PALUM-413543 format. One record per residue: residue number from 1; chain; x, y, z of N, C-alpha, C, CB in turn. Coordinates in steps of 0.001 Angstrom, whole numbers, plus 500000, padded with zeros to 6 digits. Glycine has a CB too. Example, Ala and Ser with C-alpha at 12.3 -4.5 7.8 and 13.67 -1.06 7.14 Angstrom:
BEGIN
{vexmar 1; 'A'; {513190; 494310; 507800}; {512300; 495500; 507800}; {513200; 496700; 507800}; {511308; 495527; 509046}} {vexmar 2; 'A'; {512850; 497750; 507080}; {513670; 498940; 507140}; {512900; 500030; 507870}; {514084; 499402; 505725}} 
end
This chain:
BEGIN
{vexmar 1; 'A'; {507940; 517879; 487916}; {507242; 517256; 488968}; {506456; 518517; 489495}; {508235; 516488; 490078}} {vexmar 2; 'A'; {504841; 518046; 489670}; {503964; 519048; 490190}; {504289; 519138; 491865}; {502339; 518613; 489815}} {vexmar 3; 'A'; {503444; 520282; 492381}; {503785; 520424; 493854}; {502980; 519404; 494545}; {503481; 521883; 494453}} {vexmar 4; 'A'; {501737; 518988; 494101}; {500950; 517877; 494475}; {501611; 516650; 494711}; {500030; 517657; 493570}} {vexmar 5; 'A'; {502378; 516248; 493593}; {503139; 515057; 493442}; {504222; 515048; 494610}; {503797; 514998; 491976}} {vexmar 6; 'A'; {504959; 516378; 494604}; {506262; 516266; 495307}; {505530; 515913; 496990}; {507363; 517972; 495113}} {vexmar 7; 'A'; {504461; 516118; 497282}; {503897; 515955; 498509}; {503255; 514693; 498769}; {503047; 516919; 498711}} {vexmar 8; 'A'; {503426; 513732; 497800}; {502475; 512579; 497694}; {503324; 511747; 498778}; {502254; 511826; 496018}} {vexmar 9; 'A'; {502578; 511532; 499806}; {503130; 510645; 501104}; {502590; 509157; 500938}; {502523; 511301; 502690}} {vexmar 10; 'A'; {503328; 508186; 500989}; {503005; 506774; 500967}; {503759; 505862; 502032}; {503301; 506274; 499586}} {vexmar 11; 'A'; {502760; 505364; 502749}; {503312; 504344; 503619}; {503454; 503013; 502984}; {502497; 504207; 504801}} {vexmar 12; 'A'; {504428; 502197; 503434}; {504690; 500769; 502884}; {504878; 499821; 504275}; {506198; 500742; 501806}} {vexmar 13; 'A'; {504242; 499003; 504213}; {504176; 498149; 505554}; {504082; 496568; 505088}; {502721; 498610; 506554}} {vexmar 14; 'A'; {504597; 495900; 506082}; {504942; 494594; 505952}; {504067; 493867; 507082}; {506527; 494406; 506079}} {vexmar 15; 'A'; {502698; 493308; 506915}; {501851; 493043; 508212}; {502046; 491522; 508094}; {500097; 493625; 508232}} {vexmar 16; 'A'; {501771; 491078; 509426}; {501788; 489674; 509724}; {503218; 489044; 510015}; {501152; 488972; 508574}} {vexmar 17; 'A'; {503548; 487761; 510014}; {504460; 487410; 510593}; {506062; 487207; 509417}; {503803; 486156; 511338}} {vexmar 18; 'A'; {505449; 487601; 508407}; {506514; 487210; 506975}; {507658; 488122; 507522}; {505865; 487790; 505039}} {vexmar 19; 'A'; {508997; 487527; 507424}; {510271; 488266; 507526}; {511007; 488691; 506144}; {511217; 487387; 508333}} {vexmar 20; 'A'; {510633; 488741; 505420}; {511201; 488875; 503734}; {510611; 490324; 503555}; {510432; 487529; 502348}} {vexmar 21; 'A'; {511741; 491350; 503431}; {511208; 492623; 502989}; {511896; 493327; 501812}; {511225; 493508; 504102}} {vexmar 22; 'A'; {512591; 492531; 501188}; {513481; 492923; 500041}; {512520; 493641; 499174}; {514223; 491666; 499267}} {vexmar 23; 'A'; {511323; 493242; 498746}; {510371; 493548; 497722}; {509919; 494953; 498352}; {509123; 492343; 497498}} {vexmar 24; 'A'; {509563; 494792; 499485}; {508907; 496247; 500136}; {510226; 497241; 500222}; {508125; 496004; 501957}} {vexmar 25; 'A'; {511236; 497129; 500092}; {512377; 498190; 500207}; {512417; 498562; 498800}; {513898; 497652; 500811}} {vexmar 26; 'A'; {512533; 497618; 497862}; {512611; 497797; 496533}; {511569; 498882; 496009}; {512434; 496481; 495902}} {vexmar 27; 'A'; {510415; 498786; 496346}; {509422; 499502; 495854}; {509158; 500579; 496850}; {508275; 498673; 495550}} {vexmar 28; 'A'; {509725; 501002; 498170}; {509760; 501978; 498913}; {510929; 503116; 498110}; {510098; 501395; 500411}} {vexmar 29; 'A'; {512176; 502448; 497961}; {513015; 503040; 497146}; {512633; 503782; 495936}; {513763; 502200; 496841}} {vexmar 30; 'A'; {511886; 502864; 494908}; {511355; 503377; 493572}; {510463; 504579; 493661}; {510573; 502295; 492870}} {vexmar 31; 'A'; {509611; 504406; 494791}; {508546; 505580; 495051}; {509225; 506644; 495395}; {507499; 505355; 496138}} {vexmar 32; 'A'; {510324; 506486; 496326}; {511210; 507762; 496781}; {511721; 508351; 495580}; {512486; 507412; 497765}} {vexmar 33; 'A'; {512341; 507315; 494690}; {513220; 508221; 493593}; {512105; 508617; 492720}; {514530; 507360; 492650}} {vexmar 34; 'A'; {511086; 508328; 492693}; {510241; 508929; 491876}; {509538; 510325; 492009}; {509429; 508116; 491780}} {vexmar 35; 'A'; {509773; 510796; 493722}; {509500; 511969; 494216}; {508487; 511975; 495212}; {509214; 512765; 493268}} {vexmar 36; 'A'; {508160; 510519; 495472}; {507120; 510530; 496676}; {507802; 510486; 497887}; {506123; 509349; 496683}} {vexmar 37; 'A'; {507185; 510895; 498858}; {507582; 510880; 500427}; {507368; 509333; 500834}; {506513; 511997; 501457}} {vexmar 38; 'A'; {508345; 508614; 501272}; {507978; 507099; 501787}; {508053; 507061; 503235}; {508997; 505928; 501222}} {vexmar 39; 'A'; {507196; 506244; 503747}; {507398; 506066; 505268}; {507309; 504385; 504927}; {506035; 506913; 506523}} {vexmar 40; 'A'; {508673; 503751; 505713}; {508309; 502320; 505642}; {508381; 501756; 507345}; {509507; 501453; 504501}} {vexmar 41; 'A'; {507672; 501030; 507437}; {507241; 500833; 508862}; {508266; 499527; 509466}; {505425; 500425; 508899}} {vexmar 42; 'A'; {508525; 498830; 508506}; {509292; 497620; 508930}; {508657; 496371; 509007}; {509815; 497800; 510136}} {vexmar 43; 'A'; {509476; 495419; 509619}; {508430; 494061; 509462}; {507520; 493727; 510597}; {509257; 492695; 509274}} {vexmar 44; 'A'; {506720; 492833; 510315}; {505727; 492091; 511684}; {505085; 493328; 511890}; {506587; 491393; 513344}} {vexmar 45; 'A'; {504134; 494107; 511354}; {503253; 495107; 511798}; {501945; 494656; 511753}; {503369; 496281; 511081}} {vexmar 46; 'A'; {500981; 494811; 512750}; {499980; 494513; 512930}; {499042; 495470; 512027}; {499863; 494452; 514241}} {vexmar 47; 'A'; {497743; 495030; 511710}; {496762; 495939; 510966}; {496581; 497259; 511710}; {495336; 495238; 510801}} {vexmar 48; 'A'; {496319; 497043; 513187}; {496405; 498465; 513792}; {497639; 499249; 513828}; {496033; 498416; 515099}} {vexmar 49; 'A'; {498541; 498667; 513858}; {499799; 499394; 513565}; {499923; 500212; 512412}; {500796; 498541; 513475}} {vexmar 50; 'A'; {499682; 499318; 511358}; {499362; 500049; 510141}; {498612; 501243; 510000}; {498797; 499314; 509428}} {vexmar 51; 'A'; {497233; 500852; 510634}; {496282; 502045; 510331}; {496636; 503071; 511072}; {494853; 501819; 510574}} {vexmar 52; 'A'; {497053; 503150; 512555}; {497642; 504318; 513171}; {498727; 504885; 512726}; {497895; 504133; 514305}} {vexmar 53; 'A'; {499656; 504160; 511769}; {500722; 504773; 511155}; {500260; 505929; 510222}; {501497; 503751; 510428}} {vexmar 54; 'A'; {499132; 505108; 509180}; {498514; 505929; 507926}; {498178; 507087; 508764}; {497098; 505222; 507017}} {vexmar 55; 'A'; {497440; 507114; 509760}; {496540; 508127; 510503}; {497569; 509306; 511007}; {495684; 507355; 511878}} {vexmar 56; 'A'; {498696; 508560; 511657}; {499583; 509568; 512027}; {500469; 510460; 511146}; {500317; 509012; 512775}} {vexmar 57; 'A'; {500695; 509690; 509976}; {501569; 510230; 508941}; {500892; 510901; 507906}; {502352; 509237; 508357}} {vexmar 58; 'A'; {499663; 511014; 507751}; {498831; 511424; 506820}; {499269; 511519; 505479}; {498390; 512493; 507168}} {vexmar 59; 'A'; {499037; 510078; 505223}; {499507; 509582; 504037}; {498345; 509141; 502918}; {500383; 508429; 504424}} {vexmar 60; 'A'; {498646; 509491; 501607}; {497642; 509259; 500606}; {497266; 507698; 500301}; {498143; 509930; 499341}} {vexmar 61; 'A'; {498373; 507075; 500496}; {498739; 505601; 499875}; {499274; 504818; 501050}; {499949; 505631; 498595}} {vexmar 62; 'A'; {498474; 503767; 500958}; {499279; 502551; 501907}; {499636; 501477; 500996}; {498305; 501816; 503188}} {vexmar 63; 'A'; {500697; 500787; 501191}; {501159; 500021; 500348}; {501589; 498519; 501027}; {502230; 500792; 499714}} {vexmar 64; 'A'; {500917; 497448; 500771}; {501210; 496603; 501797}; {501941; 495339; 501135}; {499901; 496257; 502593}} {vexmar 65; 'A'; {502944; 494774; 501759}; {503832; 493465; 500937}; {503608; 492562; 501703}; {505473; 493499; 500695}} {vexmar 66; 'A'; {502834; 491482; 501285}; {502227; 490361; 501912}; {502752; 489029; 501050}; {500549; 490557; 501920}} {vexmar 67; 'A'; {503364; 488213; 501908}; {504172; 487002; 501190}; {503653; 485907; 501851}; {505837; 487000; 501307}} {vexmar 68; 'A'; {502982; 486034; 503010}; {502891; 484775; 503770}; {501302; 484098; 503216}; {502993; 485159; 505631}} {vexmar 69; 'A'; {500748; 484614; 502531}; {499351; 483928; 501881}; {498329; 484492; 502985}; {499338; 481948; 501781}} {vexmar 70; 'A'; {498594; 485266; 504146}; {497317; 485890; 504647}; {496834; 487111; 504150}; {497389; 486095; 505934}} {vexmar 71; 'A'; {496864; 487421; 503024}; {496415; 488593; 502376}; {494768; 488850; 502547}; {496837; 488453; 500859}} {vexmar 72; 'A'; {493870; 487493; 502362}; {492658; 487615; 502701}; {492176; 487761; 504227}; {492150; 486624; 502137}} {vexmar 73; 'A'; {493044; 487793; 505149}; {492662; 488021; 506426}; {493115; 489413; 506876}; {493176; 486960; 507278}} {vexmar 74; 'A'; {494549; 489800; 506406}; {494963; 490989; 506761}; {494447; 492267; 505803}; {496406; 490849; 506814}} {vexmar 75; 'A'; {494318; 492158; 504530}; {493747; 493337; 503899}; {492247; 493741; 504447}; {493708; 493055; 502348}} {vexmar 76; 'A'; {491316; 492776; 504618}; {490098; 493512; 504996}; {490012; 494146; 506279}; {489041; 492694; 504929}} {vexmar 77; 'A'; {490848; 493657; 507133}; {491264; 494211; 508566}; {492013; 495548; 508322}; {492292; 493118; 509429}} {vexmar 78; 'A'; {492778; 495579; 507432}; {493646; 497116; 507430}; {492583; 497989; 506908}; {495180; 497251; 506317}} {vexmar 79; 'A'; {491860; 497838; 505569}; {490876; 498342; 505364}; {489747; 498898; 506209}; {490613; 497707; 504778}} {vexmar 80; 'A'; {489249; 497782; 506978}; {488368; 498293; 508192}; {488726; 499315; 508994}; {488158; 497365; 509081}} {vexmar 81; 'A'; {489935; 499099; 509666}; {490554; 500070; 510526}; {491091; 501589; 509850}; {491759; 499287; 511135}} {vexmar 82; 'A'; {491335; 501481; 508434}; {491507; 502712; 507869}; {490319; 503504; 507987}; {491902; 502603; 506552}} {vexmar 83; 'A'; {489327; 502695; 507321}; {487800; 503395; 507509}; {487417; 503923; 508935}; {486616; 502281; 507158}} {vexmar 84; 'A'; {487705; 503049; 509893}; {487180; 503235; 511363}; {488194; 505021; 511652}; {487833; 501419; 512697}} {vexmar 85; 'A'; {489571; 504794; 511211}; {490112; 506003; 511489}; {489666; 507187; 510649}; {491444; 505858; 511413}} {vexmar 86; 'A'; {488738; 507160; 509735}; {488176; 508356; 508966}; {489236; 508450; 507683}; {488137; 509881; 509992}} {vexmar 87; 'A'; {489972; 507423; 507355}; {490727; 507603; 506172}; {490282; 506770; 504773}; {492117; 507233; 506577}} {vexmar 88; 'A'; {488879; 506946; 504598}; {488393; 506421; 503351}; {489054; 506776; 501998}; {487088; 506794; 503272}} {vexmar 89; 'A'; {489653; 507923; 502098}; {490276; 508436; 500622}; {491614; 507746; 500524}; {490529; 510216; 500488}} {vexmar 90; 'A'; {492488; 507201; 501471}; {493614; 506703; 501399}; {493289; 505259; 500664}; {494276; 506706; 502796}} {vexmar 91; 'A'; {494245; 505507; 499445}; {494459; 504392; 498529}; {495189; 503103; 499174}; {495294; 504926; 497347}} {vexmar 92; 'A'; {494956; 501797; 498899}; {495437; 500838; 499450}; {496039; 499926; 498131}; {494355; 500224; 500395}} {vexmar 93; 'A'; {497197; 499765; 498346}; {497698; 498690; 497187}; {498467; 497486; 497860}; {498800; 499447; 496035}} {vexmar 94; 'A'; {498317; 496401; 497320}; {498996; 495198; 497817}; {499861; 494472; 496634}; {497874; 494188; 498419}} {vexmar 95; 'A'; {501034; 494241; 497613}; {501908; 493385; 496508}; {502673; 492308; 497176}; {503017; 494314; 495687}} {vexmar 96; 'A'; {502764; 491206; 496351}; {503587; 490077; 497121}; {502985; 488720; 496484}; {503351; 490134; 498950}} {vexmar 97; 'A'; {502916; 487665; 497031}; {502227; 486500; 496433}; {500917; 486311; 496709}; {502798; 485374; 496758}} {vexmar 98; 'A'; {500169; 486758; 495578}; {498688; 486903; 495640}; {498337; 486213; 494348}; {498121; 488487; 495749}} {vexmar 99; 'A'; {497568; 484918; 494808}; {496828; 484302; 493692}; {496130; 485125; 492917}; {495971; 483389; 494083}} {vexmar 100; 'A'; {496072; 484769; 491567}; {495190; 485458; 490725}; {493776; 485560; 490969}; {495306; 484976; 489600}} {vexmar 101; 'A'; {493243; 484118; 491393}; {491661; 484253; 491758}; {491390; 484818; 492994}; {490932; 482942; 491797}} {vexmar 102; 'A'; {492699; 485703; 493716}; {492127; 486473; 494818}; {492108; 487725; 494436}; {492788; 486374; 496060}} {vexmar 103; 'A'; {492642; 488259; 493218}; {492578; 489696; 492785}; {491331; 490289; 492615}; {493209; 489884; 491610}} {vexmar 104; 'A'; {490249; 489792; 492031}; {489007; 490456; 492214}; {488422; 490634; 493394}; {488180; 489944; 491582}} {vexmar 105; 'A'; {488537; 489573; 494374}; {487659; 489932; 495583}; {488492; 491075; 496396}; {487346; 488515; 496588}} {vexmar 106; 'A'; {490003; 491292; 496254}; {490757; 492261; 496991}; {490190; 493393; 496556}; {492222; 492252; 496826}} {vexmar 107; 'A'; {490029; 493478; 494858}; {489773; 494857; 494351}; {488057; 495094; 494804}; {490120; 494936; 492474}} {vexmar 108; 'A'; {487356; 494309; 494946}; {485940; 494549; 495460}; {485904; 494966; 496674}; {485110; 493470; 495434}} {vexmar 109; 'A'; {486970; 494666; 497365}; {486963; 495157; 498848}; {487354; 496438; 498715}; {487894; 494406; 499879}} {vexmar 110; 'A'; {487973; 496973; 497857}; {488507; 498447; 497610}; {489863; 498569; 497401}; {488239; 499348; 498710}} {vexmar 111; 'A'; {490776; 497515; 497229}; {492005; 497887; 496970}; {492432; 498312; 495649}; {492694; 496986; 497326}} {vexmar 112; 'A'; {493308; 499186; 495520}; {493139; 499921; 494267}; {494208; 499309; 493293}; {493330; 501545; 494480}} {vexmar 113; 'A'; {495318; 498396; 493855}; {495904; 497852; 492921}; {496543; 496701; 493430}; {496678; 498687; 492305}} {vexmar 114; 'A'; {496964; 495489; 492497}; {497536; 494343; 493595}; {498609; 493867; 492286}; {496103; 492827; 494369}} {vexmar 115; 'A'; {499859; 493941; 493056}; {500986; 493608; 492267}; {501801; 492398; 492663}; {501818; 494708; 492242}} {vexmar 116; 'A'; {502191; 491357; 491486}; {502797; 490378; 491822}; {504217; 490111; 491927}; {502381; 489725; 491240}} {vexmar 117; 'A'; {505079; 489274; 492126}; {506198; 488999; 491713}; {506795; 489651; 490204}; {506112; 487650; 491773}} {vexmar 118; 'A'; {508019; 490364; 490140}; {508100; 490814; 488729}; {507582; 491958; 488291}; {507601; 490004; 487974}} {vexmar 119; 'A'; {506628; 492450; 489050}; {505891; 493856; 488575}; {506933; 494938; 488255}; {504873; 494496; 489797}} {vexmar 120; 'A'; {506635; 495568; 487334}; {507514; 496769; 486940}; {507190; 497767; 488135}; {507124; 497449; 485331}} {vexmar 121; 'A'; {508671; 498425; 488524}; {508128; 499688; 489523}; {507632; 500670; 488676}; {509283; 500432; 490494}} {vexmar 122; 'A'; {508052; 501012; 487373}; {507546; 501677; 486796}; {505752; 501772; 486750}; {508215; 501413; 485826}} {vexmar 123; 'A'; {505284; 500670; 486422}; {503590; 500258; 486479}; {503228; 500689; 487967}; {503196; 498334; 486219}} {vexmar 124; 'A'; {503894; 500229; 489036}; {503506; 500613; 490378}; {503413; 501943; 490434}; {504364; 500172; 491390}} {vexmar 125; 'A'; {504416; 502668; 490472}; {504599; 504278; 490143}; {503510; 504821; 489462}; {505827; 504618; 489244}} {vexmar 126; 'A'; {503152; 504300; 488590}; {501883; 505042; 487624}; {500843; 504585; 488284}; {501697; 504637; 485930}} {vexmar 127; 'A'; {500672; 503653; 488701}; {499265; 503098; 489237}; {499001; 504152; 490652}; {499396; 501134; 489727}} {vexmar 128; 'A'; {500081; 504209; 491410}; {500076; 505242; 492629}; {499518; 506516; 492256}; {501504; 505538; 493191}} {vexmar 129; 'A'; {500406; 506905; 491258}; {500186; 508319; 490580}; {498619; 508477; 490287}; {501086; 508455; 489083}} {vexmar 130; 'A'; {498134; 507330; 489490}; {496745; 507712; 488682}; {495707; 507401; 490016}; {496367; 506529; 487019}} {vexmar 131; 'A'; {495971; 506664; 490818}; {494952; 506364; 491969}; {494686; 507552; 492807}; {495461; 505233; 492922}} {vexmar 132; 'A'; {495674; 508663; 492907}; {495763; 509535; 493655}; {495086; 510794; 492917}; {497103; 509606; 494070}} {vexmar 133; 'A'; {495531; 510891; 491686}; {495376; 511889; 490714}; {493453; 511921; 490509}; {496428; 511368; 489156}} {vexmar 134; 'A'; {493150; 510365; 490639}; {491595; 510052; 490278}; {490684; 510273; 491691}; {491415; 508282; 489675}} {vexmar 135; 'A'; {491608; 510821; 492843}; {490582; 510989; 493948}; {489569; 512374; 493604}; {491474; 511194; 495491}} {vexmar 136; 'A'; {488684; 512380; 494207}; {487487; 513520; 493916}; {487631; 514147; 495424}; {485622; 512802; 493469}} {vexmar 137; 'A'; {487605; 515500; 495414}; {487701; 516188; 496531}; {486552; 516567; 497180}; {488363; 517158; 496332}} 
end
């Protein structure tokens, strides 16, 4: 594991009113077990809380777990707040119940990756690493 990778900080958040966090906890643990530093914010976070946590925790990646169907409202708000806080380089991933037809729009907004139910933790870890490795300084 490289020194840069060992310092990779990831924020995992559950925006909105959805109260189911098993998937978010599984992903948080998998990322931690892969050598990343993971901050889990817990349930019912507002976009403002998530953006503030990303700023305060100096993360490279934010992962949102959304099962409520509100992804097309929550994701643009989180992205806008990240940008407003000067966090343009933070990569945003979304997981949960995301209809296939919404994936191109999410990616066009700037989402680095979208993962649905049953996604491989190995694929998620690889995508997070690749997105950060691909950043230009």
